[in-house]
Every structure is written in C-alpha cells, then in structure tokens.
C-alpha positions in Angstrom: -2.9 -18.9 15.0 -5.9 -16.6 15.7 -8.9 -18.6 14.4 -11.3 -15.8 14.8 -10.0 -13.9 11.8 -8.9 -15.0 8.3 -5.2 -14.2 8.1 -3.4 -13.3 4.9 0.5 -13.5 5.1 1.9 -10.9 2.8 5.5 -10.5 1.6 6.6 -7.0 0.6 9.5 -7.0 -1.8 8.4 -8.0 -5.3 4.8 -8.5 -4.1 3.6 -5.2 -2.7 6.6 -3.0 -3.5 8.3 -2.7 -6.9 11.5 -4.1 -5.5 13.1 -5.1 -8.8 12.2 -1.8 -10.5 13.7 0.2 -7.6 16.8 -2.0 -7.5 17.3 -1.7 -11.2 17.4 2.1 -10.9 19.8 2.0 -8.0 22.0 -0.6 -9.5 22.4 1.4 -12.7 23.8 4.3 -10.6 26.0 1.9 -8.5 27.4 0.2 -11.6 27.6 3.5 -13.6 25.6 2.0 -16.5 22.5 3.2 -18.3 19.4 1.7 -16.7 18.3 0.4 -20.1 21.5 -1.8 -20.1 20.2 -3.8 -17.2 17.7 -6.5 -18.2 14.3 -6.7 -16.5 14.4 -10.5 -16.8 16.4 -11.3 -13.7 16.7 -14.3 -11.4 16.8 -14.2 -7.6 20.1 -12.5 -6.7 20.3 -10.3 -9.8 23.3 -12.1 -11.3 22.3 -11.0 -14.8 23.4 -7.5 -14.0 27.0 -8.6 -13.5 27.2 -7.4 -9.9 29.5 -10.2 -8.6 32.7 -8.4 -9.6 31.6 -5.2 -7.8 31.0 -6.9 -4.4 27.8 -8.9 -5.2 24.2 -8.8 -4.1 24.8 -8.1 -0.4 26.9 -5.1 -1.1 24.4 -3.6 -3.6 21.6 -4.3 -1.2 23.3 -2.5 1.7 24.0 0.5 -0.6 20.4 0.5 -1.7 19.0 0.5 1.8 21.4 2.6 3.7 22.4 5.2 1.0 19.4 5.3 -1.3 16.5 4.6 1.2 15.3 1.6 -0.8 12.5 0.5 1.6 11.2 4.0 2.0 11.3 5.3 -1.6 10.3 2.3 -3.8 6.9 2.5 -5.5 4.2 0.1 -4.8 3.1 -2.3 -7.5 0.0 -1.5 -9.4 -3.2 -1.8 -7.4 -1.5 -3.4 -4.4 -2.3 -0.8 -1.7 -5.9 -0.4 -2.9 -6.6 -4.2 -3.0 -5.1 -4.6 0.5 -7.4 -1.9 1.7 -10.4 -3.7 0.2 -9.3 -7.0 1.7 -8.8 -5.4 5.1 -12.2 -3.8 4.9 -13.7 -7.2 4.5 -12.3 -8.3 7.8 -9.2 -10.0 6.6 -6.2 -9.7 8.9 -3.2 -8.5 6.9 0.0 -10.0 8.4 3.2 -8.5 6.8 5.9 -11.1 6.8 9.3 -10.0 5.4 12.9 -11.0 5.6 14.4 -7.5 5.5 16.8 -7.9 8.4 19.3 -10.3 6.8 22.1 -7.7 6.7 23.8 -6.9 9.9 24.0 -3.4 11.3 21.2 -2.0 9.3 18.1 -3.3 11.2 16.9 0.0 12.6 17.1 1.6 9.2 15.3 -1.3 7.5 12.5 -1.3 10.1 12.0 2.5 10.1 11.9 2.7 6.3 9.4 -0.2 6.1 7.0 1.3 8.6 7.2 4.8 7.0 6.6 3.3 3.6 3.5 1.3 4.7 2.1 4.5 6.3 3.0 6.7 3.3 0.9 4.5 1.0 -1.8 3.8 3.6 -1.2 0.0 3.4 -3.2 -1.7 6.1 -1.8 -4.3 8.4 -2.5 -5.8 11.8 0.9 -7.4 12.3 4.4 -7.0 10.9 7.0 -9.8 11.3 10.6 -9.5 10.3 11.8 -13.1 9.9 13.2 -15.7 7.5 11.1 -18.7 8.5 7.7 -17.4 7.3 5.9 -20.6 8.0 6.6 -20.1 11.7 4.1 -17.2 11.6 0.6 -18.5 11.1 -1.6 -17.5 8.2 -4.4 -19.2 6.3 -2.9 -18.2 2.9 0.4 -16.7 2.0 1.5 -14.6 -1.0 5.2 -14.5 -1.9 7.5 -14.2 -5.0 10.8 -15.6 -3.8 11.2 -19.2 -5.0 12.9 -20.5 -1.9 10.2 -19.0 0.4 7.4 -20.5 -1.7 9.0 -24.0 -1.8 9.6 -23.9 1.9 6.1 -22.7 2.7 4.5 -25.4 0.5 6.7 -28.1 2.0 5.2 -27.3 5.3 1.6 -27.5 3.9 1.1 -23.8 3.8 -1.3 -22.6 1.0 0.9 -20.2 -1.0 0.1 -17.9 -4.0 3.0 -17.2 -6.3 3.1 -13.5 -7.3 4.5 -13.7 -10.8 7.8 -12.1 -11.8 10.8 -13.3 -13.7 12.3 -15.0 -10.7 9.6 -17.6 -10.2 8.1 -18.5 -13.6 9.4 -22.1 -13.2 7.1 -22.7 -10.2 3.7 -24.3 -10.5 0.6 -22.4 -9.5 -1.6 -21.3 -7.9 -0.2 -17.9 -8.9 -1.4 -14.3 -9.4 -0.3 -12.2 -12.3 -1.8 -9.0 -10.9 -3.3 -7.7 -7.7 -6.8 -8.2 -9.2 -5.9 -11.9 -9.3 -4.8 -11.7 -5.7 -8.1 -10.3 -4.7 -10.1 -13.1 -6.3 -7.9 -15.8 -5.0 -7.9 -14.5 -1.4 -11.6 -14.1 -1.5 -12.0 -17.7 -2.6 -9.8 -18.9 0.2 -11.7 -16.8 2.7 -14.9 -18.4 1.6 -13.4 -21.9 2.0 -12.2 -20.9 5.5 -15.7 -19.7 6.4 -17.3 -22.9 5.3 -14.7 -25.1 7.1 -13.2 -26.5 3.9 -9.8 -24.7 4.3 -7.8 -26.3 7.0 -5.3 -24.8 9.5 -2.5 -24.7 7.0 -4.6 -23.9 3.9 -4.0 -27.1 2.1 -7.3 -27.0 0.2 -6.8 -26.5 -3.6 -8.0 -23.4 -5.4 -8.2 -21.9 -8.8 -5.1 -20.2 -10.3 -5.2 -17.1 -12.4 -2.3 -18.3 -14.4 -1.9 -17.8 -18.1 1.6 -19.2 -18.1 0.9 -22.8 -17.1 
C-alpha cells in the first residue's frame, strides 16, 4: 500500500450510486408491477420483491446492466460526488473498489458503463479495482454497504465505515447516514493517519455518526 498518500477505498453501488433506487425502477418494469408496489425496505438480494419465480437476482441484474444500462444511468446519492471532490482536493487518494464483474459475459459492458458514469458526474478517483476480495486492495479506511463485504473487511482488521441503508442496519458502527457524515469520518481518520495513530489496516477506533445504535 502506498504510504505517501491517505487512501480511501470506496464502494459504488449503494454508497456513491443510488443502486437500490435504480434497481427498483428497473424491477418494476421487469416484473410489470407499479414501482410503488415494490418496498424500499429490502435486504441484500432483493427477495422482498418476489423476483425468485422470475429467475432471481442474477437474471434481473443482467437485464438491468445489459438492457437498461444500470451502471451508466443510475443517479448518484445526495452529495456523494461533491464530497468526493472535496476529499480528493485535500490530497486523499480515492480508490474505487467494486465487485461489478460477477456476471459472466458482461464484463466489457459493466466496465465501460462504470467509467462513463464516473466521468459524467465528475467523480474523482486515482484507481479503480473490479474485484470481490476488497481487503486485498490496500486502503487506510473503506466505506461499503454490503453486509458480507463489511464483515469480511473487518475480520481482516480493515477500518470500515458502514454506509446506512436497509440492507445493513443490523451491523454495528461506525457508520455514516449521509455523505456529510462520510466527510467528517474520513477527515478524522486522515488526521489519525497523519499523527501516526492509524495503523496500516486502520484498526484505530473513531466516532460514529449513527443515530440508530
């Protein structure tokens, strides 16, 4: 890991991009139901929408990416691009780490849509990594929303902020309920790193902006 810069490992779907909002709109079309009929309180895998009998999550996801340009057309979450620009301007190295290549035969589409989307919203990044094992890519602090990713990162001693949504409310903090929270938490971690109190894997504790716990 580059020790000359503070590195922030950033997930995209459900953290920077409004993945669940976009998937809800696409799923309503795919299922031929009113969007209002699909709950916003979902778990990871979207089983609450009754997609299993239609082919399940993988089939819906493939349709969303290859037929509805999910990764190109989804909207960013409130304040995410602006805060990332501010953090980058402070010298923080933004490292995008996303597992968007889990479906076979759609890698080129997923990568092209992702890069186009980042450029469209002027989201800064130094590196972009498409991989499942996010802990294998060094960062001083990570931000993610997927429960399995968060648990795995923390099990390896990686300092990880939970970005709150309905899929992860059972997890303990530290967590951010908005991108303003992310900005504060990352700045605190950067200050710890600068003073030598944040170790290689970011195990030092920090304050959580968490009204739920």
